[in-house]
N, C-alpha and C positions, 0 to 999 in steps of 0.2 A: 627464296632470297634471290635477288638479282645483283649484279655488279653495281648497277646504278644506285640501288638502295644502300649498299654497303658504302659506296663512295659518298653518298649523301650523309650517312652517319658520321663518317670521318670529317667531312667538311663542316658539319654543324656543331662540332665540339667547340668549347669556348676558347678559341684561338684564331688568329688571322689565317685565312685560307692558305694551305700548303706550308704553314710555318713550322711544322714538325718534320719537314723534309723527308728523308729516307724512311723514317719511322712510319709515315703514312703509307708509303709503298709496301712496306713489310706487312702492315696491318691489312691492307687490301689483299695482298697475296695469300696470307694465311686464312683470312675470312673466306676468300674465294675457294681455296682448297677444301675447307671444311663446310662450305655452303651454309654459313651462318653469320648473323650480325654480332654474335658473341663468341668468337673463337677462343679456344684455350689450348694450352700446352700441357700434356699429361705424361707423367713418368718418363722424362727425357732419358735417352740412353746413347752412349758412345761405344761402339764395338771396335776394338783395336785388333787388327789382323797382322800377324807377324810371319815372315818367311825369309828364307835365304835365296841367293841368286847365283847360278853357275857362272855368269859373266863376271862376278867379283874375282874369279881366279885370274882374270886378265889385268888386274890392277886398276880397274876403273874407279875405285874408291880409295881414298887415302887411309881408310880405316880397316882394320882386320875384321874378317867375317865373324869372329867370336863375339864381337860387340852386340850382334843381334840377340843371341840367347842371354847375354849378360843384361842387356836392357830389358828384355822380357821379364827376367827375374826382378829387376828393379821395379817394373810395373806392378808385379804381384806383391812386392814388399812396400808398395805405396810411396816410392821415392822419386818418381819422375814428374815432369811438368804436367802431363795429362792427369796424373793422380791428384796433384794439389789443386788444379783448376776445376776438375770434376767435383772434387770434394767441396770446394768453395761454393759451387752453384748447384749442389745436390743433384748431380747427374749420375745415373747408374752407369758404371764402367765395367766392360767385359774384355778380357784378354784372351785371344784365340790363336792357338798355334796352327797356322795354315800350312806351314812347311819349313820349320826351322831345322837347321842341320845340327840337332842336339836332342838328346833324350832328357826331358825334364824329370826331376824326381817326383815320385808319386806323392799325392797329398798337397801339392802346391796349387794355388787357385788359377790354373791355366787350363782352358778348355782345349782338349786335344782333338783337333780336326785335321791333323797332319796327313797330307796326301802323298808327300815325298819329302826327302831331306833336302829341300831346295829344288829350284829348276835346273834344267840342263844348261850347259854353256852354249848360248845361242850363237857364238862365233863359229861353232861346229855343227850344231843341229838345233831344231826348234826348241824353245824353252820348255814347252809342254806338248804332250799329245792332245789331240782334240778331246779324247775321252777324259783325261785328267782335268783339262780346262773346264769341261762341262761339269764334272764332279765338284770342282772348286766353286763354280757359280752356284750350284745347287746347295752346297754347304753354307755359302753366304746368305742365300735366300732362307734357308732353314733357321739361321740365327735371327734374322729379322722377324720371321713368323713367331718365334718364341717371345720376342719383345712385344709384338703386337698383341699376342694372347695374354700378356701380363698387363695390358692396358696402356701401352706406350703409343703415342701418336706423333712423336717427333724424334727422329733418329739421325745420328751422325756417325762418321767412321774415322778411324785413325789407322796408322800402319807403322810397322817397324821392319826394316830389312836392309842391311848394309848392301850398297850397290843398286838400290831400287830407283834412284833417279835415272839410271840407264834405261830400263824398260819404259819408264814414263816418257823419257825423251823420244824413244823410238816410236811409241804409240802416238805421240803428238805429231811427229814427222809423217808417219804413214797415214793418219786420218785427216790431217789438215794441210799437208804438203808445205808446211812451214820449213824452210831450209834447216837441215840438221844442225848446222853450227849455231842457229838461233834457238834451238831446242835444248841445248846442253848448257848446264851451269856448273858451278863449283861444288855443288852437293855439300858434303860434310867438311869442305875446306881445301879444295885442290889449289895447288900452285899453278902458275901459268903453264909450266911444263906438264904437270899432271892433267890439266884441262885439255891440252893438245893431245896427249896420249889417249885420253878418254874419247875424244872426237875421232881419232884415227881408228880406234877399235870399233866404235859404233858405226862408223862409215862402212867398214868391212862387213859388219853384221847386216846393215841396211841393204847393202848390195848383194849379199849372198842369198837372201830369201825373197820370194815374191808371192806371199799369201794374198788372197783376194777378198774374202768375206770378213766382216768384223770379228767373227769367232776365230777364223784362221789367223788373223792379225794378232788377236789377243793371245792365242796359243803359241804363236811363233815368237813374239817379242815381250810378252807380259810376264807377270809374276803370279805366284799362287795367291798372295794377299790381294793383288790387284784384281785377279779373277773373282775372288770371293767378294770384293767390294762391288764389282760389276753386277754379280748376281744379286747382291744385297740391295743395290739401288733399284734394280728392276722389280724385285719383290716388294720393296717399300712403295714404289709407284702403284703396283697392283693393289696394294692395301690402302692406297690413298693417304699415306702418311706424309708429314712434312719431312723433307730430306735435306740434311745439312752437309754441304761440301766443305772440306778442309783445304789443304794445300796441294802441291804439285803432284805427289804420288796418288793421293786419294782422288784428285780430280781426273787423273788419267783413267781411273775406273769409271767415273761419271761420263767422261768422254766416250769410252767404249760402250757404255750402256746407251748413251745418246745415239751412237751410230747404229745400234740395234733397235732402238725404240725412241725416236725423237721427242715424244710427248712427256718423257720423264721431266723435262725442264719445267713443266707446269707445276711441279711439286718441289723444285729445288731452290734453296737459297744458298748463295755462295758467301761463306762466312768471312773470308778475308782474301786480300791480294798478297800472295807470297812474295818474298824477296828472291825466290828462285825464278830466273828469267822466263823459263818455259811456261810457268803457271799463268802469267799474264796473257800469253798467246792462247792458252787453253780457254781462259775465262772470256777473252774477246771473241773467240770462235763460237763459244756457247752463249754469247750475248748476255753474260752475267754482269751483275752490279754488286761487287763485294761490299759487305757490311763494314768491314774494318780494313785499314791499311796501316799495319804496324811493323812492316818489314820483317815479319816472322818467316822462319825457314826451319822450324824444329820438327814439324810433322806431328805424329802421335795422335792427331785430332785436337791439338791445343787451340787452333783457331776456332773450331766449333765451340769448345767450352768457353772461350773468351767472348764469343759473339752471343752466346745464349741469353745473357741478361738483357742485351739490347732487344732481342725478340720479345722477351717478357715485357719490356717497357712499351713496345709497340702495341701489345694487346691490353696492357693496363690503361693506357690513355684512351683506347677505343672503348673499353668496357666500363671504366670508372670515371672518366672526365664528364662533367656536366655538359649538356647542350645549352645553346643560347636561350632556348625557351625555358628550360628547367631553371637556369640561373637568373632568368629575367635580365639578361644582358643584351643590349642592342646588337643585332647582327648586321654589320656593315654590308656584307655581300648580298644578303637577302633584300636589303633596302636601297641598293644602288639604283 
């Protein structure tokens, strides 16, 4: 298969040239990834990685840290946004403890990949050691391999972790050099005073450390869930899966993976443009074209779940719509 032959198939469906807009671009991308004129989405999955953050001790979030484990329990009890949207679209959902500061009861449907009870407080020391960061990336990769072996070819990620817009903001700042004040948003609902305090704390963090390589930057400023997402993205690319990016925190993992291996973008679709200001800067830097713009800022992978039926529609038109020849309809473009 060639890109030209796939584009020809898209162009010869019974519609004016380009009239399905972004759906046509999505169909071209997925067909190119799968190297086929008849691409398909198989056994979609969303992996939600949860972890706590030492920087939360500095009051960078208006929410108490306990909400992390409470929301994880809500996930396994099928009560959160990601649960209802995944269920609506028949997406397999996994909830993974990457480093929550809580011991979950045995028997609940939480996968225990806990590497620590949250990261260190990066105001005083790097969030993770290089060794722990590497282990987190390997755990993320392992989770993706499990899905691939079950027949999944399209995977997205979600996250949960009070305070995790702070590591995402710092990763954006360090990798793209966007000014720090443009990387920081209100997160879970900061007041103006809370937003200023968050900026002041993160400015001190940014000035304290000087890591150089992408791995060092991730270990210094990242989170355990972000490191697992980074490793998961790299593994999904290795397995040539379609990789779906969610919002601000998840995309910080994609950004880190990009800095390590730029060709991941060949397999990535950005599902939505978040209402968190730093996310738009990330997507612009990665030259993404989000599928949806719904002012979402929930996280959890909800943007992935909501965009998924749009991707299905892109392949349905490609695979099931008649061509001009089949329908015996006059093709204006061919006869110009």
